[in-house]
N, C-alpha and C positions, 0 to 999 in steps of 0.2 A: 822464596820468592823475594824478587826484589821491591823495596815499597817506594815509591816517589812521590817529590812532593812538589809542588805546582810554584808556576814561575811567583802567585800570589804570595804565600807561604815562605819562599827565599827571599821575596823584597821584604816584607815586612820582618822578618829575621834581620838583615841588612841593616833599615832604618831603626829598631831596636840597637841594634850593635852602635851604629851611628846619625844619629839624632840632628846632628848639625846639618847631614845632608837634602834633610827635609825641605827645608827653603827654598834649594833651588831646584829638587823635585817638583813642586811644584807650581814655581817657577813656569817650569820646562813641560808642565802638564798642562799648564791655560794657556802656553803659545799654540801646544800644539791644538790644543781645542781652538783657541783663536780660525788656526789655517784649516784644518780638517774636519772641524763641527762635529768629529768622535763621540758624542755624549758618552755613549757606552764607555770607552775609553777613560773618559774623564770620569766619569763617575767609579771606575774601578780602581782609579788612584787614587781618589777621595777615599774608600771604601777600607786602602791599603792602611792610608794614614788615619784613621778613625781608628781601624784596627790596633795601630802601633799606640794611639795614646789614651784608648781604650770607650769602647764599643757602648757599656754600659753607662759608665760617666758620663762622655760624649752625650747622649742618647736624655739622659735626665738632663744636664745643660741646657739643650734643643729645646727641650718639651715634649719627646716625642717617647714613642717605647722603644725597647732597644730593638724588633723587631720591624716597627717602622722604619727605622732607621735605615736596618739591615736593608730593608725592600727599599728606601728613596735611593739606597747608593749601589744598589742592582743591576746587573746591565738594561733591566728591562724597567728602571724606575724610572721617572719624569719629576723629580722632585720642581716645586715651586721656586723660584726666586729667595721669595723669605726663609724660606728650607734651606736653600744652599748657604746664605746670607748668614742663617744661624750657625750654619756646620762649619761653616772656615771660622766663625768667631769664637766657635766653641777649640776648634783646632790652634787659635790664637794669632787669626789674621783676616783681614777686610778684604771685600768686594771693591776696587777703583778703578777709575776707568783711566787706560793710557792711551794716548795718540799714537795714529797710527805713523813710525817711519819710513822714509824711502827705501831703507831695504829692504821692507818686508811687505812682499804683493801679496795681497788679498783681492786678486780678479775673478772672474771665471774662467777665462781664455788662459793658454798656457805661456 
C-alpha cells in the first residue's frame, strides 16, 4: 500500500530545506488573505511555518501551550489579534500596515 504525504508535510519539508523562501511565502500568504479573506488558508500557512520553526519553542515564546498554539492555528481556530502578533514575532516578523496601491483591487464588485 502506498503512503501519501499531505501538502502541508511537503510544504514543511520544502521550507526546512529552503528557509530563505519563508519571507516570500509569508508575504504572499498575507497578500492573498487581504484579497480573499480566507482565514483558514492563512492559519494553515502559518501552521506550516510554525512547525518549521518548532511548535514547542514557539509556544513557549508566545506564552501558550503547544496544544493551544496548534488549536489557534487550526482551520477552525479564531486567534485574537494579540495572539497572531505574538506568533508572528516568535517567527521573527511583525505586523505592519501597508497602504493599498492602485494596482490592487479590494472591491466587492468584479
